[in-house]
PADODREN-386995 format. One record per residue (C-alpha): x, y, z; residue in one letter; residue number from 1; chain. Coordinates in steps of 0.1 Angstrom, whole numbers, plus 5000, padded with zeros to 4 digits. Example, Ala and Ser with C-alpha at 12.3 -4.5 7.8 and 13.67 -1.06 7.14 Angstrom:
BEGIN
+------+------+------+-----+-----+-------+
:   px :   py :   pz : res :   n : chain :
+------+------+------+-----+-----+-------+
: 5123 : 4955 : 5078 :   a :   1 :     A :
: 5137 : 4989 : 5071 :   s :   2 :     A :
+------+------+------+-----+-----+-------+
//
This chain:
BEGIN
+------+------+------+-----+-----+-------+
:   px :   py :   pz : res :   n : chain :
+------+------+------+-----+-----+-------+
: 5642 : 4329 : 9360 :   m :   1 :     A :
: 5643 : 4304 : 9388 :   q :   2 :     A :
: 5661 : 4271 : 9394 :   s :   3 :     A :
: 5657 : 4240 : 9415 :   v :   4 :     A :
: 5685 : 4224 : 9436 :   w :   5 :     A :
: 5678 : 4190 : 9451 :   n :   6 :     A :
: 5709 : 4180 : 9471 :   p :   7 :     A :
: 5691 : 4150 : 9484 :   w :   8 :     A :
: 5660 : 4131 : 9474 :   h :   9 :     A :
: 5634 : 4113 : 9495 :   g :  10 :     A :
: 5611 : 4123 : 9523 :   c :  11 :     A :
: 5588 : 4110 : 9551 :   k :  12 :     A :
: 5552 : 4121 : 9552 :   k :  13 :     A :
: 5543 : 4143 : 9583 :   v :  14 :     A :
: 5509 : 4159 : 9577 :   s :  15 :     A :
: 5477 : 4160 : 9556 :   a :  16 :     A :
: 5495 : 4179 : 9528 :   g :  17 :     A :
: 5518 : 4150 : 9522 :   c :  18 :     A :
: 5490 : 4125 : 9514 :   q :  19 :     A :
: 5493 : 4127 : 9476 :   n :  20 :     A :
: 5530 : 4138 : 9475 :   c :  21 :     A :
: 5542 : 4143 : 9439 :   y :  22 :     A :
: 5576 : 4128 : 9448 :   v :  23 :     A :
: 5560 : 4096 : 9460 :   y :  24 :     A :
: 5538 : 4096 : 9429 :   r :  25 :     A :
: 5567 : 4100 : 9405 :   m :  26 :     A :
: 5590 : 4075 : 9423 :   d :  27 :     A :
: 5562 : 4049 : 9423 :   s :  28 :     A :
: 5565 : 4048 : 9385 :   v :  29 :     A :
: 5600 : 4035 : 9388 :   f :  30 :     A :
: 5594 : 4013 : 9419 :   g :  31 :     A :
: 5615 : 4036 : 9440 :   k :  32 :     A :
: 5610 : 4039 : 9478 :   d :  33 :     A :
: 5605 : 4076 : 9484 :   s :  34 :     A :
: 5609 : 4073 : 9522 :   s :  35 :     A :
: 5647 : 4066 : 9517 :   i :  36 :     A :
: 5666 : 4099 : 9518 :   v :  37 :     A :
: 5698 : 4099 : 9496 :   e :  38 :     A :
: 5723 : 4124 : 9483 :   k :  39 :     A :
: 5719 : 4133 : 9447 :   t :  40 :     A :
: 5744 : 4139 : 9419 :   k :  41 :     A :
: 5734 : 4176 : 9421 :   a :  42 :     A :
: 5746 : 4179 : 9457 :   f :  43 :     A :
: 5773 : 4206 : 9448 :   d :  44 :     A :
: 5752 : 4222 : 9420 :   y :  45 :     A :
: 5757 : 4259 : 9430 :   p :  46 :     A :
: 5795 : 4258 : 9433 :   v :  47 :     A :
: 5803 : 4238 : 9402 :   r :  48 :     A :
: 5827 : 4256 : 9379 :   k :  49 :     A :
: 5835 : 4255 : 9342 :   n :  50 :     A :
: 5869 : 4250 : 9326 :   k :  51 :     A :
: 5876 : 4287 : 9330 :   y :  52 :     A :
: 5871 : 4285 : 9368 :   g :  53 :     A :
: 5838 : 4304 : 9366 :   e :  54 :     A :
: 5806 : 4293 : 9384 :   y :  55 :     A :
: 5782 : 4274 : 9361 :   k :  56 :     A :
: 5753 : 4288 : 9380 :   v :  57 :     A :
: 5751 : 4326 : 9380 :   n :  58 :     A :
: 5728 : 4353 : 9393 :   s :  59 :     A :
: 5704 : 4350 : 9364 :   s :  60 :     A :
: 5695 : 4315 : 9377 :   d :  61 :     A :
: 5682 : 4331 : 9410 :   s :  62 :     A :
: 5661 : 4324 : 9429 :   p :  63 :     A :
: 5671 : 4288 : 9436 :   i :  64 :     A :
: 5645 : 4266 : 9453 :   y :  65 :     A :
: 5662 : 4241 : 9476 :   v :  66 :     A :
: 5650 : 4205 : 9483 :   c :  67 :     A :
: 5618 : 4203 : 9464 :   l :  68 :     A :
: 5621 : 4165 : 9463 :   s :  69 :     A :
: 5626 : 4163 : 9500 :   s :  70 :     A :
: 5626 : 4186 : 9531 :   d :  71 :     A :
: 5657 : 4207 : 9539 :   f :  72 :     A :
: 5653 : 4201 : 9576 :   f :  73 :     A :
: 5645 : 4163 : 9575 :   i :  74 :     A :
: 5665 : 4144 : 9601 :   e :  75 :     A :
: 5680 : 4119 : 9576 :   d :  76 :     A :
: 5700 : 4148 : 9560 :   a :  77 :     A :
: 5715 : 4162 : 9592 :   d :  78 :     A :
: 5750 : 4149 : 9583 :   e :  79 :     A :
: 5750 : 4167 : 9549 :   w :  80 :     A :
: 5733 : 4200 : 9558 :   r :  81 :     A :
: 5765 : 4217 : 9570 :   g :  82 :     A :
: 5781 : 4214 : 9536 :   e :  83 :     A :
: 5750 : 4229 : 9520 :   i :  84 :     A :
: 5751 : 4259 : 9543 :   w :  85 :     A :
: 5787 : 4265 : 9533 :   e :  86 :     A :
: 5777 : 4265 : 9496 :   m :  87 :     A :
: 5748 : 4289 : 9502 :   i :  88 :     A :
: 5771 : 4312 : 9521 :   k :  89 :     A :
: 5797 : 4310 : 9493 :   a :  90 :     A :
: 5771 : 4321 : 9467 :   r :  91 :     A :
: 5758 : 4351 : 9486 :   s :  92 :     A :
: 5748 : 4368 : 9454 :   e :  93 :     A :
: 5721 : 4342 : 9448 :   i :  94 :     A :
: 5687 : 4341 : 9465 :   d :  95 :     A :
: 5681 : 4306 : 9480 :   f :  96 :     A :
: 5645 : 4297 : 9490 :   r :  97 :     A :
: 5638 : 4268 : 9514 :   i :  98 :     A :
: 5603 : 4254 : 9517 :   i :  99 :     A :
: 5596 : 4233 : 9548 :   t : 100 :     A :
: 5570 : 4214 : 9568 :   k : 101 :     A :
: 5595 : 4209 : 9596 :   r : 102 :     A :
: 5600 : 4244 : 9609 :   i : 103 :     A :
: 5602 : 4230 : 9645 :   e : 104 :     A :
: 5637 : 4217 : 9636 :   r : 105 :     A :
: 5649 : 4250 : 9623 :   f : 106 :     A :
: 5670 : 4261 : 9653 :   r : 107 :     A :
: 5689 : 4229 : 9656 :   e : 108 :     A :
: 5697 : 4228 : 9619 :   c : 109 :     A :
: 5712 : 4263 : 9613 :   i : 110 :     A :
: 5750 : 4270 : 9611 :   p : 111 :     A :
: 5769 : 4287 : 9640 :   k : 112 :     A :
: 5773 : 4320 : 9621 :   d : 113 :     A :
: 5736 : 4322 : 9612 :   w : 114 :     A :
: 5728 : 4351 : 9636 :   g : 115 :     A :
: 5695 : 4366 : 9626 :   e : 116 :     A :
: 5697 : 4349 : 9592 :   g : 117 :     A :
: 5717 : 4349 : 9560 :   y : 118 :     A :
: 5705 : 4378 : 9538 :   e : 119 :     A :
: 5703 : 4355 : 9507 :   n : 120 :     A :
: 5680 : 4329 : 9523 :   v : 121 :     A :
: 5642 : 4330 : 9523 :   t : 122 :     A :
: 5625 : 4304 : 9545 :   v : 123 :     A :
: 5590 : 4294 : 9533 :   i : 124 :     A :
: 5567 : 4276 : 9558 :   c : 125 :     A :
: 5540 : 4253 : 9544 :   t : 126 :     A :
: 5505 : 4253 : 9559 :   c : 127 :     A :
: 5480 : 4233 : 9541 :   e : 128 :     A :
: 5452 : 4237 : 9566 :   n : 129 :     A :
: 5442 : 4256 : 9597 :   q : 130 :     A :
: 5457 : 4230 : 9620 :   k : 131 :     A :
: 5491 : 4232 : 9605 :   m : 132 :     A :
: 5490 : 4270 : 9603 :   a : 133 :     A :
: 5483 : 4272 : 9640 :   d : 134 :     A :
: 5510 : 4246 : 9648 :   k : 135 :     A :
: 5538 : 4259 : 9626 :   r : 136 :     A :
: 5534 : 4296 : 9622 :   l : 137 :     A :
: 5539 : 4306 : 9659 :   p : 138 :     A :
: 5572 : 4287 : 9658 :   i : 139 :     A :
: 5580 : 4302 : 9624 :   f : 140 :     A :
: 5576 : 4338 : 9637 :   l : 141 :     A :
: 5599 : 4331 : 9667 :   e : 142 :     A :
: 5628 : 4318 : 9646 :   m : 143 :     A :
: 5658 : 4340 : 9636 :   p : 144 :     A :
: 5649 : 4344 : 9600 :   i : 145 :     A :
: 5654 : 4376 : 9578 :   r : 146 :     A :
: 5630 : 4367 : 9550 :   h : 147 :     A :
: 5598 : 4347 : 9556 :   r : 148 :     A :
: 5571 : 4335 : 9533 :   e : 149 :     A :
: 5540 : 4313 : 9538 :   i : 150 :     A :
: 5527 : 4288 : 9512 :   i : 151 :     A :
: 5493 : 4271 : 9513 :   h : 152 :     A :
: 5500 : 4242 : 9489 :   e : 153 :     A :
: 5481 : 4220 : 9485 :   p : 154 :     A :
: 5455 : 4243 : 9500 :   m : 155 :     A :
: 5429 : 4220 : 9516 :   l : 156 :     A :
: 5405 : 4244 : 9533 :   e : 157 :     A :
: 5400 : 4281 : 9541 :   s : 158 :     A :
: 5428 : 4292 : 9564 :   i : 159 :     A :
: 5428 : 4323 : 9587 :   d : 160 :     A :
: 5464 : 4336 : 9591 :   i : 161 :     A :
: 5455 : 4372 : 9598 :   s : 162 :     A :
: 5470 : 4371 : 9633 :   q : 163 :     A :
: 5503 : 4360 : 9618 :   y : 164 :     A :
: 5504 : 4385 : 9590 :   l : 165 :     A :
: 5499 : 4413 : 9615 :   k : 166 :     A :
: 5534 : 4406 : 9629 :   s : 167 :     A :
: 5549 : 4424 : 9599 :   g : 168 :     A :
: 5574 : 4395 : 9595 :   k : 169 :     A :
: 5558 : 4378 : 9565 :   i : 170 :     A :
: 5569 : 4391 : 9531 :   e : 171 :     A :
: 5547 : 4370 : 9508 :   k : 172 :     A :
: 5519 : 4343 : 9508 :   v : 173 :     A :
: 5513 : 4318 : 9480 :   s : 174 :     A :
: 5484 : 4295 : 9474 :   c : 175 :     A :
: 5480 : 4265 : 9451 :   g : 176 :     A :
: 5458 : 4235 : 9446 :   g : 177 :     A :
: 5468 : 4198 : 9444 :   e : 178 :     A :
: 5478 : 4180 : 9413 :   s : 179 :     A :
: 5476 : 4143 : 9403 :   g : 180 :     A :
: 5449 : 4118 : 9397 :   e : 181 :     A :
: 5437 : 4117 : 9433 :   n : 182 :     A :
: 5440 : 4155 : 9439 :   a : 183 :     A :
: 5417 : 4170 : 9465 :   r : 184 :     A :
: 5397 : 4200 : 9456 :   i : 185 :     A :
: 5408 : 4236 : 9460 :   c : 186 :     A :
: 5381 : 4263 : 9462 :   k : 187 :     A :
: 5385 : 4297 : 9446 :   y : 188 :     A :
: 5368 : 4313 : 9476 :   e : 189 :     A :
: 5396 : 4299 : 9499 :   w : 190 :     A :
: 5422 : 4315 : 9477 :   v : 191 :     A :
: 5404 : 4349 : 9476 :   v : 192 :     A :
: 5400 : 4348 : 9514 :   n : 193 :     A :
: 5437 : 4344 : 9518 :   t : 194 :     A :
: 5443 : 4371 : 9492 :   r : 195 :     A :
: 5420 : 4395 : 9511 :   n : 196 :     A :
: 5439 : 4389 : 9544 :   q : 197 :     A :
: 5472 : 4397 : 9526 :   c : 198 :     A :
: 5457 : 4430 : 9511 :   v : 199 :     A :
: 5444 : 4440 : 9546 :   s : 200 :     A :
: 5479 : 4435 : 9561 :   n : 201 :     A :
: 5499 : 4448 : 9531 :   n : 202 :     A :
: 5516 : 4414 : 9524 :   v : 203 :     A :
: 5523 : 4403 : 9488 :   s : 204 :     A :
: 5501 : 4375 : 9475 :   f : 205 :     A :
: 5505 : 4350 : 9446 :   v : 206 :     A :
: 5480 : 4325 : 9433 :   f : 207 :     A :
: 5504 : 4299 : 9420 :   r : 208 :     A :
: 5482 : 4272 : 9405 :   q : 209 :     A :
: 5447 : 4260 : 9405 :   t : 210 :     A :
: 5454 : 4223 : 9411 :   g : 211 :     A :
: 5437 : 4195 : 9391 :   a : 212 :     A :
: 5402 : 4198 : 9408 :   n : 213 :     A :
: 5392 : 4234 : 9412 :   f : 214 :     A :
: 5359 : 4248 : 9424 :   v : 215 :     A :
: 5347 : 4282 : 9415 :   k : 216 :     A :
: 5311 : 4295 : 9419 :   n : 217 :     A :
: 5302 : 4260 : 9431 :   e : 218 :     A :
: 5312 : 4245 : 9398 :   k : 219 :     A :
: 5340 : 4218 : 9397 :   l : 220 :     A :
: 5366 : 4222 : 9369 :   y : 221 :     A :
: 5391 : 4194 : 9360 :   h : 222 :     A :
: 5421 : 4213 : 9349 :   i : 223 :     A :
: 5450 : 4196 : 9330 :   p : 224 :     A :
: 5485 : 4199 : 9346 :   r : 225 :     A :
: 5498 : 4221 : 9318 :   e : 226 :     A :
: 5471 : 4247 : 9323 :   k : 227 :     A :
: 5470 : 4249 : 9361 :   q : 228 :     A :
: 5495 : 4278 : 9364 :   i : 229 :     A :
: 5482 : 4298 : 9335 :   s : 230 :     A :
: 5446 : 4295 : 9348 :   q : 231 :     A :
: 5457 : 4308 : 9381 :   a : 232 :     A :
: 5474 : 4338 : 9364 :   e : 233 :     A :
: 5443 : 4346 : 9345 :   k : 234 :     A :
: 5424 : 4351 : 9377 :   a : 235 :     A :
: 5443 : 4383 : 9380 :   g : 236 :     A :
: 5443 : 4384 : 9418 :   i : 237 :     A :
: 5480 : 4386 : 9426 :   n : 238 :     A :
: 5489 : 4414 : 9449 :   f : 239 :     A :
: 5522 : 4432 : 9454 :   k : 240 :     A :
: 5527 : 4449 : 9488 :   a : 241 :     A :
: 5529 : 4487 : 9485 :   l : 242 :     A :
: 5558 : 4487 : 9509 :   y : 243 :     A :
: 5575 : 4464 : 9533 :   n : 244 :     A :
: 5550 : 4458 : 9561 :   s : 245 :     A :
: 5578 : 4462 : 9587 :   e : 246 :     A :
: 5585 : 4497 : 9573 :   c : 247 :     A :
: 5551 : 4514 : 9573 :   k : 248 :     A :
: 5563 : 4544 : 9593 :   k : 249 :     A :
: 5598 : 4545 : 9580 :   k : 250 :     A :
: 5610 : 4578 : 9566 :   k : 251 :     A :
: 5625 : 4580 : 9532 :   s : 252 :     A :
: 5663 : 4576 : 9530 :   k : 253 :     A :
: 5666 : 4613 : 9521 :   t : 254 :     A :
: 5647 : 4624 : 9552 :   e : 255 :     A :
: 5667 : 4600 : 9574 :   q : 256 :     A :
: 5700 : 4613 : 9561 :   y : 257 :     A :
: 5692 : 4650 : 9564 :   y : 258 :     A :
: 5679 : 4645 : 9599 :   e : 259 :     A :
: 5710 : 4624 : 9610 :   s : 260 :     A :
: 5742 : 4634 : 9626 :   e : 261 :     A :
: 5760 : 4623 : 9594 :   d : 262 :     A :
: 5747 : 4653 : 9576 :   y : 263 :     A :
: 5775 : 4679 : 9572 :   k : 264 :     A :
: 5772 : 4712 : 9554 :   l : 265 :     A :
: 5807 : 4708 : 9540 :   d : 266 :     A :
: 5800 : 4675 : 9523 :   n : 267 :     A :
: 5805 : 4684 : 9486 :   p : 268 :     A :
: 5777 : 4660 : 9474 :   f : 269 :     A :
: 5749 : 4672 : 9496 :   n : 270 :     A :
: 5735 : 4697 : 9471 :   s : 271 :     A :
: 5736 : 4674 : 9440 :   i : 272 :     A :
: 5722 : 4644 : 9459 :   l : 273 :     A :
: 5694 : 4665 : 9473 :   l : 274 :     A :
: 5685 : 4676 : 9438 :   q : 275 :     A :
: 5686 : 4640 : 9425 :   l : 276 :     A :
: 5663 : 4629 : 9454 :   s : 277 :     A :
: 5636 : 4653 : 9440 :   k : 278 :     A :
: 5638 : 4638 : 9405 :   s : 279 :     A :
: 5611 : 4613 : 9395 :   p : 280 :     A :
: 5636 : 4594 : 9375 :   l : 281 :     A :
: 5662 : 4590 : 9402 :   h : 282 :     A :
: 5646 : 4593 : 9436 :   s : 283 :     A :
: 5630 : 4558 : 9437 :   d : 284 :     A :
: 5662 : 4540 : 9428 :   i : 285 :     A :
: 5677 : 4519 : 9456 :   s : 286 :     A :
: 5700 : 4489 : 9460 :   l : 287 :     A :
: 5683 : 4455 : 9459 :   s : 288 :     A :
: 5688 : 4427 : 9484 :   r : 289 :     A :
: 5714 : 4411 : 9461 :   k : 290 :     A :
: 5732 : 4444 : 9457 :   d : 291 :     A :
: 5734 : 4448 : 9494 :   r : 292 :     A :
: 5747 : 4413 : 9499 :   v : 293 :     A :
: 5773 : 4420 : 9472 :   y : 294 :     A :
: 5783 : 4453 : 9489 :   y : 295 :     A :
: 5787 : 4437 : 9523 :   l : 296 :     A :
: 5807 : 4408 : 9510 :   s : 297 :     A :
: 5834 : 4431 : 9495 :   h : 298 :     A :
: 5857 : 4456 : 9511 :   s : 299 :     A :
: 5854 : 4493 : 9505 :   i : 300 :     A :
: 5887 : 4492 : 9486 :   e : 301 :     A :
: 5873 : 4465 : 9463 :   e : 302 :     A :
: 5841 : 4485 : 9457 :   i : 303 :     A :
: 5861 : 4516 : 9449 :   q : 304 :     A :
: 5884 : 4498 : 9425 :   k : 305 :     A :
: 5854 : 4483 : 9408 :   e : 306 :     A :
: 5838 : 4517 : 9406 :   t : 307 :     A :
: 5868 : 4532 : 9389 :   e : 308 :     A :
: 5869 : 4504 : 9364 :   e : 309 :     A :
: 5832 : 4509 : 9355 :   v : 310 :     A :
: 5837 : 4547 : 9351 :   i : 311 :     A :
: 5867 : 4541 : 9328 :   k : 312 :     A :
: 5848 : 4515 : 9307 :   e : 313 :     A :
: 5815 : 4533 : 9304 :   s : 314 :     A :
: 5821 : 4570 : 9308 :   l : 315 :     A :
: 5857 : 4580 : 9301 :   y : 316 :     A :
: 5857 : 4580 : 9263 :   h : 317 :     A :
: 5838 : 4602 : 9239 :   i : 318 :     A :
: 5806 : 4585 : 9228 :   i : 319 :     A :
: 5787 : 4598 : 9198 :   p : 320 :     A :
: 5753 : 4611 : 9208 :   k : 321 :     A :
: 5733 : 4587 : 9186 :   d : 322 :     A :
: 5751 : 4558 : 9202 :   k : 323 :     A :
: 5751 : 4570 : 9238 :   d : 324 :     A :
: 5729 : 4548 : 9260 :   k : 325 :     A :
: 5720 : 4547 : 9296 :   h : 326 :     A :
: 5737 : 4521 : 9318 :   t : 327 :     A :
: 5717 : 4488 : 9316 :   r : 328 :     A :
: 5742 : 4466 : 9333 :   e : 329 :     A :
: 5731 : 4446 : 9364 :   w : 330 :     A :
: 5747 : 4426 : 9391 :   g : 331 :     A :
: 5769 : 4452 : 9409 :   k : 332 :     A :
: 5759 : 4481 : 9432 :   p : 333 :     A :
: 5779 : 4506 : 9412 :   v : 334 :     A :
: 5755 : 4501 : 9382 :   y : 335 :     A :
: 5726 : 4511 : 9404 :   v : 336 :     A :
: 5745 : 4540 : 9418 :   a : 337 :     A :
: 5752 : 4552 : 9382 :   q : 338 :     A :
: 5715 : 4553 : 9374 :   r : 339 :     A :
: 5706 : 4570 : 9407 :   a : 340 :     A :
: 5732 : 4598 : 9404 :   t : 341 :     A :
: 5728 : 4608 : 9368 :   g : 342 :     A :
: 5761 : 4591 : 9359 :   c : 343 :     A :
: 5746 : 4565 : 9336 :   c : 344 :     A :
: 5758 : 4581 : 9303 :   c : 345 :     A :
: 5777 : 4611 : 9290 :   r : 346 :     A :
: 5744 : 4630 : 9282 :   n : 347 :     A :
: 5732 : 4626 : 9318 :   c : 348 :     A :
: 5767 : 4636 : 9331 :   l : 349 :     A :
: 5763 : 4669 : 9311 :   y : 350 :     A :
: 5727 : 4674 : 9323 :   e : 351 :     A :
: 5733 : 4668 : 9360 :   w : 352 :     A :
: 5770 : 4675 : 9365 :   h : 353 :     A :
: 5778 : 4699 : 9336 :   n : 354 :     A :
: 5805 : 4677 : 9323 :   i : 355 :     A :
: 5809 : 4682 : 9285 :   p : 356 :     A :
: 5803 : 4653 : 9261 :   t : 357 :     A :
: 5828 : 4663 : 9234 :   n : 358 :     A :
: 5860 : 4651 : 9252 :   r : 359 :     A :
: 5874 : 4625 : 9274 :   r : 360 :     A :
: 5869 : 4628 : 9312 :   l : 361 :     A :
: 5897 : 4645 : 9331 :   s : 362 :     A :
: 5913 : 4629 : 9360 :   e : 363 :     A :
: 5895 : 4652 : 9384 :   n : 364 :     A :
: 5862 : 4645 : 9368 :   e : 365 :     A :
: 5867 : 4607 : 9372 :   m : 366 :     A :
: 5876 : 4612 : 9408 :   i : 367 :     A :
: 5845 : 4633 : 9413 :   y : 368 :     A :
: 5822 : 4607 : 9397 :   i : 369 :     A :
: 5839 : 4579 : 9417 :   r : 370 :     A :
: 5835 : 4597 : 9450 :   d : 371 :     A :
: 5799 : 4606 : 9442 :   l : 372 :     A :
: 5790 : 4570 : 9434 :   l : 373 :     A :
: 5807 : 4558 : 9466 :   m : 374 :     A :
: 5789 : 4584 : 9487 :   e : 375 :     A :
: 5755 : 4574 : 9472 :   w : 376 :     A :
: 5761 : 4537 : 9479 :   m : 377 :     A :
: 5772 : 4544 : 9514 :   k : 378 :     A :
: 5741 : 4565 : 9521 :   r : 379 :     A :
: 5717 : 4540 : 9505 :   d : 380 :     A :
: 5732 : 4511 : 9525 :   m : 381 :     A :
: 5726 : 4530 : 9557 :   k : 382 :     A :
: 5693 : 4547 : 9551 :   y : 383 :     A :
: 5672 : 4526 : 9528 :   s : 384 :     A :
+------+------+------+-----+-----+-------+
//
């Protein structure tokens, strides 16, 4: 699931891609001047709470696309942007995605504690043609950003971005045609060309939508708005990178750990974790970006207390075999650790750790499981 958050509305056209802007098109229906930038009623959307003091927006609403009816870095919003950064920082468990045509303003618009970037922010640079790609992407690659994507939308011509993809800093590229009555054409061969560049450089690729006027095999198709996304999906040309392009030569976390100074023969968990690392069911499990943000935003004491609570809730009691299920919870690193270490249910506890299923856990067994989960999380944070 994904959501949209428009803290302000209105924009000013800056390049060819803005010619038939959908915001201007929609506003014209109501006689509204789209060039006037104003705060919206949704300004504080991510931090709103219900009567129980809980956030109305939760991690299931992630990712959240920011400022789709404006540009996040537009000058007119300079006085409000600081508050938005604070909200983004407060909701570190949510992935915020910012699409911009004003990447040249990036450095002067980031907060003081930005560093190399917030872990929960992906910046997406729009390049509708070759001119804009060559103007914006060199700047984009120089900025302190942790997660970068490129989007060609509306895609107005064939675009060569190979030299930028070779940097290893781009995580994904998306392509899409233009919608609306006056939509310019988008050619399938342009999209495939970009897709091939992504495959060659091991960068994920998504064909988002065809646009209203789509050319394939020299034939022009007029595609209704409601079918533009589904027709793009039917092309079947999306590509998922086999691994992060920045980590082509990176050793596995197990190899890194056992070659590191941290490895100690007297660590009681070395043997079981090594066995688990060879299991097809457990070796590929790792903390996600959101899990890492969560882990870093809490103290070790808080993570340990949470781990103890999860163990007591999901493993402590006797559970009949026919009702015993693997942990399927999400949203906290400890749940991932349970699956990775064979502590996801009482049957797995017996299989991997020889802990009987026909009684409650002893205090020593609960401590063992807790310390094992904590050790796995520590290693995964450091070596993945």
